[in-house]
N, C-alpha and C positions, 0 to 999 in steps of 0.2 A: 844723518844723510836722507832718511826716509821723508821726513817732513809730515805735515798735516794736509788734509784735503779740506779746502774751502771752496764752496760754490761760487761766490762772489769773486775770488781770486783767479779761479779756472776760467770764468766768463771775461774777466778783463784780458785774458790772454788771447782770446779769440779776436779775429778782425770784425770789423762793423758788420759785414755781410753774414759771417757765420754766427754772430751772437744775435742778429735780428732773426735768423731762420731757426733758432734753437728756442722751442716753446717751453720745454721743462729741463731743469738741471737738478738732479736730486743726489744727494751724498748720504751713504749708509755706513755706520760704523761697522756693522755686520748684516749680511743678507744671504739667503740660501744661493741665489745666482742672479747677477744682474740680468743676464738674458732671460730667465725664466720670469723675473719680475717685469720686464718690459712686454713680454708675451702675454702678460695678464692686463696690462694697462690698455687704456683706449689708444687705438692707433693714431699717430699724428696725421694732420690732413696732408695731401699730396704736396711735395716740395717742403715738408717741415720735418724738423728732427725732435727727438725727446733723448735725454741722456741720463744714465744711471751709472755711479760710481761708488764702489765699496773699499772699505779698508780690509774687509775680510768676507770671503764666501764661505758658507758651510756646505754648500753642494754644488761647487763649481763643476761646470761640464766641458767636455771636449768633443771632437768627432766621435761618431759611432757609440755615444753614451759613455764615453771613457770619463774617469774621474780627473778634474783638473784641481791639484791641490792649491789651496788659497789661504795659507795660514796668516794670522793678523800681522800686520806691520812688515811684510815680507815682499809685496809686490803691488802692481798697479792692475786693478780689474774694473773694467768699464764695458758699458753697452751702449750703442746708438741704434735708435730706432728711426727708420726713414721710410716714408710712402712714396713709391714711384708712381707717377700719374698713370702709366700704362705698364702692362705685363711684359718685360723685355726678353728677348729671345735668348740672350746669353748670360742670364743671371748668374749662374755659378762661377762665371768668371770674375764676378765681384770680390770674391775671396781673395783672389790673387792680386787684383787691384789694390785691396786694402793692405796686402803685405807690403807692396811698394811704398804706400802712404807711411806706414809705420816705420819702415827703414829710414824713409826720408826725415821723419820726426826724429829719430834716433840719431841720425847724422848730425842734428842740430845741438846735440848735447855731447858730442865727442866720440860717439860709436861709429867708426869709420870702416869697419869690417864685417858688417851685418851681411847675411845672406838669406835667401829664401829656399825653403824645401817644400816642394810641391805637395799638397796644395796650400798648406795653412801654417807652416812652421817657420819661425824667425830664428835663425841659426847664427851662432857666434863661435868661432874656434872648435867647431865640431859638435857643440852642445846646443840644446835647446833653450833660448833666452825667453821665448814667447810663443803664443799661438792664437789663431784666429778661428771663431765660430759664427758662421753665418746662419741664420734660420729664417724661414719664410712664413708669413701670416697672410693668408689671402683675405682681401676684403670683399665686399658685396660686388656682384658682377658689373663690369663696367667701370669699377672706381679705382683700378690700380692695384698695387700689391704692396705690403709692407714687409720690409727686412729687418731683421735684429741682428747686428753685427757686434760681436763680443771680442774683447781683446784682453788677455792676461800677459803680463811682462813680469819676469822676476827681477826685483831690484835687490834685495839683500836678505840672504837665507840666515834665519835666526838659529837654526839647526840644520844639520845635513837633511836633504830632502829624499826621503825613501820613495821611489818611484814603483816599487812593488811589481805587481803584475801589469803595471801600465808603462813598463820600459818599452821604448820604440826603438826604431832603428838608430836614433841618435845616442841611446844608451845613457845619456846623463843630462842634467840640467845645469845652467849656468845662470849666474846673477850679474846684474849691472855692475855691482861693487867690485867684482873681480875683473872687469873689463875696463872700466874707466877709472882713472886716478881720483877724480873729483865728480862723482855721478850727479846728475841733476836732482834737484829736490824734487819730491814726487808731484806735488802740485803743478810745477813748472812743466814737467814731463807729461802730465795728463792734459794740459792745455795744449801743448805742441802736438800731442797724438790725436786729440779731438779735432784740431784745426785741420790737420793733413787728411784725417779720415773724412770729415765733413766735406773739404774741397775735393776729394778723390771720387766720393758718392756723386756729388754734383755732376763732375765731368764725365764719370761713368755713365750717367743718365743720358747725357748728350752725345758722347762719343763712342761709348762701349770701350771694351777693352784694347782695341787697337791703339788707344792713346797711351797705353801703359806696357804694351807688349815689349817693346825694346827695352825698357828699364827692367822689367822683370827678367828677361833674358840675361842681362849683365849681372843680376843678383842670383842667377840659378845655381844653387849648391849641388844639385844632382848631376847636371849636364856631364856627360862622358863617363859615368859610373855605371857598374854593372848593378841592376836593381831587379827586385821581385816584387811583383804587385798582385794582390789578391782582391778581387771583387766578387760581386754576389754569384757570378756563373763561371769564372775562370781564374786561373793562376799563371801568370805569364813571367818569363825572366829574360831580360835583354839589356841593352845599354841605353841609358836616359839619353834623348837626343834633343832635349829643349822643349818649348811649348809651342803650340800652332797659334795662329793669329786669334782664335777663340778662346785660348787657355787650356785646351786640351794638352795633355803630356804626351810627348812623342817618345816611343821606344822602339829602337832597332832590333829586331829578332833575326838573326842570320841575314838574310838578303833583302828583308821587308821591313816596312815601317808601320807601326801600328799606332793608333790613337787611343788614349785612355781618357775617359771623361770622368771616371769616379773609381774608387777603390783606395785600398790601404798598402802603403809601400812597407814591406815587411822585412826585407833584407836590402843592405846597401854595401856593395864592395868597393874596392879601390878604383881610382880613375884608370881607364884603359887607354884613351886617346887624349892628346892635347885639346884643350878647350879652344 
C-alpha cells in the first residue's frame, strides 16, 4: 500500500504550470526534518518552489516544538519552500489555507470525511490523520519572505503509535489504511498533495485567505464545541464559533465574542449547539 517515493514520478503528477515553477524536488530515505532541511537551503527566488520529501524523519517537528513521530514506511512527510515577493499582512492564515488544500487532495483518493481542527490538524473520525507546520524565513530587506510549509500524513502504522506526552485534544492518531478500503499509493498521494499545496499558495499570494474561508468553515471540526485555549498571556474557555475572514478563531464567551490569533487548544468538549 505504501509504495516508493520517486522524484520523477511525483513530478509527472504535477500540472505543467506547477512543474515549471518547481526548482528542486529532493527525495530522502531518511532525514532529521524536511522543514529543518529546507530552512538551511538557499531560498527559492520569488514565485518559485523547492520541495523535500522523506521516507522517514528522525527529528520531525510540530507546533510549539512538539515531536512529530515519523517512523519509516508509515507516512508521507514533505515540505515546500516558497518565496513571496512581498511580506503579506495575513501570513499566519496560510496554514489554514493549506489545510483546505490537503483535504482537497485527500478527497481525490476517497477520503470524503476529513475535517480541520484550528489551526493545523487534519481530522478524520475524531482522530488526527495529519498536521501542518509553517515556518517563516526572512530574506534581505525589500526582497520578500520565504515560507516553509511541512505536512505529515499517517498512511499505515507498522505498530501502535505511542503519543506519550504529545497527546493532544484529539487523544489518538489514525492512519489512512484504516479509513479507506484501497488507499492511494504514497507517490500518487504525494503528487496530489504537492499540486494542491502549490496551487493554494499561489492563490493565497493573490487573494489572501478570503478565497478559502468558506471552504474552511465547511470543514471546521471545532465549530459549536466547548474548547479551552492557552496562549502566552491568557487561558480562555468558551464555545468555538468558526473563523473570521482573516483566519482568526472565534470563541463565544458568555455574551461576548473573542478573536484568537494564536494559542494551543488544550481541551475540547462535546458540541453544544447545532452547526
